[in-house]
C-alpha positions in Angstrom: -3.6 6.8 24.4 -4.8 4.6 21.4 -1.9 3.7 19.6 -2.6 2.9 15.3 -0.3 1.9 12.9 -0.6 3.3 9.1 0.9 1.5 6.0 0.9 3.8 3.3 1.8 2.6 -0.1 0.3 1.8 -3.6 0.2 -2.1 -3.2 -0.3 -3.3 -7.0 -0.6 -5.6 -5.9 0.2 -6.3 -1.9 2.1 -9.9 -1.4 3.3 -12.0 1.4 5.9 -9.6 1.7 3.2 -6.8 2.6 1.2 -9.3 4.8 4.3 -9.9 7.1 4.3 -6.0 7.3 0.5 -6.0 8.3 1.0 -8.8 10.8 3.8 -7.1 12.4 2.5 -3.7 12.1 -1.0 -5.0 14.1 1.4 -6.4 17.1 2.8 -2.9 17.6 -0.6 -0.8 17.7 -3.2 -2.1 19.9 -6.1 -0.2 18.7 -6.1 -1.2 14.8 -3.6 -0.7 11.3 -4.7 1.0 8.3 -3.2 0.3 5.1 -3.4 3.6 3.0 -4.3 3.4 -0.7 -2.1 5.8 -2.3 -4.1 6.8 -5.7 -2.6 10.1 -6.7 -3.8 11.7 -10.2 -0.4 11.1 -11.7 0.7 7.9 -10.4 -2.6 5.9 -11.1 -1.9 7.0 -14.9 0.6 4.8 -15.1 -1.7 1.5 -15.8 1.7 -0.4 -16.3 3.2 0.2 -12.4 -0.5 1.0 -11.2 -3.0 -1.5 -13.0 -5.3 -2.2 -10.0 -8.5 -0.7 -8.9 -9.1 0.3 -5.4 -11.6 -2.3 -4.5 -9.2 -5.2 -6.1 -6.5 -3.7 -4.2 -8.5 -3.7 -0.9 -10.1 -7.6 -1.8 -6.5 -8.8 -1.7 -5.3 -6.9 1.2 -8.0 -8.5 3.5 -7.3 -11.7 1.6 -4.1 -11.7 3.3 -4.6 -9.8 6.6 -9.0 -9.7 7.5 -7.7 -7.9 10.5 -6.4 -4.7 8.6 -8.5 -1.7 7.5 -8.1 0.1 4.1 -8.6 3.7 3.2 -7.8 5.5 0.1 -6.0 9.0 -0.3 -4.8 11.2 -2.9 -1.5 11.8 -1.8 0.8 11.0 1.4 -0.4 14.1 3.0 -0.1 13.1 7.0 -3.0 15.6 8.3 -5.3 14.1 5.5 -4.2 10.5 6.3 -5.2 10.9 10.0 -8.0 12.9 9.2 -9.7 10.2 6.6 -8.6 7.3 9.8 -10.7 9.6 12.9 -13.4 11.6 10.6 -16.9 10.7 12.4 -17.5 8.7 9.6 -14.5 6.3 9.6 -13.8 6.7 13.4 -13.7 3.1 16.0 -12.0 5.3 18.4 -14.1 8.1 19.4 -14.1 7.5 23.1 -10.5 8.3 23.2 -8.8 11.6 22.4 -5.2 11.5 22.3 -3.7 9.3 19.7 -0.4 7.9 18.9 0.1 7.4 15.2 3.5 4.7 13.7 3.9 5.8 9.9 5.9 2.4 8.3 7.9 3.2 4.9 10.8 2.7 2.9 13.8 4.6 1.8 11.7 6.1 -0.9 9.1 7.9 1.4 10.6 7.8 4.5 12.2 11.6 4.4 9.0 13.0 3.7 6.8 11.4 6.6 9.9 12.4 8.5 9.6 16.0 7.6 6.0 15.6 8.4 6.0 13.8 11.7 8.5 16.3 12.9 6.9 19.5 12.4 4.1 20.0 14.8 1.8 22.4 12.7 0.8 19.4 10.6 -0.3 17.1 13.5 -2.3 20.6 14.5 -3.7 20.6 10.6 -5.4 17.3 11.8 -6.7 18.2 14.6 -7.8 21.8 13.5 -10.1 20.0 10.7 -11.6 17.0 12.8 -12.3 19.7 14.8 -14.8 21.5 12.2 -16.8 18.2 12.1 -16.9 18.4 16.1 -14.8 16.0 16.7 -12.3 17.2 19.9 -8.3 15.7 19.7 -6.4 16.5 22.8 -3.3 15.3 21.2 -2.0 13.8 18.5 2.2 12.5 18.0 3.5 10.5 15.2 6.7 8.3 14.7 8.1 7.3 11.7 9.6 3.7 10.9 11.7 3.0 8.3 10.8 -0.8 6.6 13.8 -2.8 6.6 13.7 -3.6 2.9 15.0 -7.0 2.9 11.6 -9.4 3.8 9.4 -6.3 3.3 8.9 -6.6 -0.9 10.1 -3.2 -1.3 12.9 -4.3 -3.5 12.4 -5.2 -6.9 13.6 -9.2 -7.2 15.5 -10.3 -10.4 13.3 -13.7 -10.6 15.2 -17.0 -11.0 13.1 -18.9 -13.7 15.6 -22.4 -13.4 14.3 -23.4 -10.5 11.9 -22.6 -8.0 12.1 -19.8 -5.0 11.9 -21.0 -1.8 9.7 -19.6 0.4 12.4 -17.6 2.4 12.9 -15.7 -1.3 9.0 -15.5 -2.0 8.7 -12.9 1.3 11.6 -10.7 -0.4 9.7 -10.3 -3.7 8.2 -7.1 -4.7 4.5 -5.9 -6.4 7.2 -5.3 -9.0 8.1 -8.9 -9.2 4.4 -10.2 -9.1 4.0 -8.0 -12.0 7.0 -9.5 -14.1 5.9 -13.2 -13.4 2.4 -12.5 -14.7 4.0 -10.9 -17.8 6.3 -13.9 -18.7 3.3 -16.5 -17.8 4.8 -17.7 -14.7 1.3 -18.1 -13.3 2.3 -19.9 -10.1 5.0 -18.0 -9.1 2.8 -14.9 -9.1 -0.2 -16.7 -7.3 2.7 -18.1 -4.4 4.0 -14.3 -4.3 0.7 -12.8 -4.1 -0.2 -15.6 -1.2 -3.1 -16.9 -3.2 -4.2 -20.5 -3.7 -6.0 -22.9 -6.3 -9.3 -21.9 -4.9 -8.7 -18.3 -5.3 -8.1 -18.7 -9.0 -11.1 -15.7 -9.6 -9.3 -13.4 -7.6 -5.9 -14.1 -9.5 -7.6 -13.8 -12.8 -9.0 -10.5 -12.0 -5.9 -9.5 -11.4 -4.0 -11.3 -14.1 -5.9 -9.6 -16.5 -5.6 -5.9 -15.0 -1.9 -6.4 -15.1 -1.5 -7.1 -18.6 -4.0 -4.5 -19.7 -1.8 -2.2 -18.0 1.3 -3.1 -19.7 -0.3 -3.4 -23.1 -1.7 0.3 -22.4 2.2 1.1 -21.5 3.4 -0.7 -24.8 1.0 0.9 -27.2 1.1 4.3 -25.6 4.8 4.2 -26.4 4.3 2.8 -30.1 1.7 5.8 -30.7 4.8 8.2 -29.1 7.6 6.5 -31.3 5.2 7.1 -34.6 4.5 11.0 -33.6 8.1 11.2 -33.2 9.0 10.0 -36.6 6.3 12.3 -38.3 
């Protein structure tokens, strides 16, 4: 049986906290780990929270953990994600037809993924979709692991600018903390949270421009709405 880890999320941007989770999943899943970029139409429209394009997200994730595979999905559908991993154009594992998937997620997504994992019809839906592509899967089993909030970066930390944060604190900072640091002009802190160094300046500037643009678009949109409401 093949053991595959799956880490779905927005990763706008990925951080050292995410890298800790990636390494944990790699240690627990001998046949690979997939980071799934959830890029839904509605969530992607909020550029203040989801400013990065998929190429930049993948570039940063692979910078943090080169052993990870990265794919995209439009929603958190377990059958769709499994299909995208095992379909012929993606699969590295077609020598085996029994698979166990462990999905890693926080409290905000746990209930939805747990419901799908506990419903056999969802695994069967993935098996049926793969069968249409002439890929025969004998069995698929699914576990959902709840991520501990502290240390994985799922909590938005209030940044204390009165002193530099410790390395331990850095690995609890979320993507929201990166965006806050960039908007506040604290480039050094933002780079530390993302695990970037001086020679990664080009990648950092690319990310910073996207985050700043996304925030400005939100501000402009809100101002326009305020003007419209007064008319």
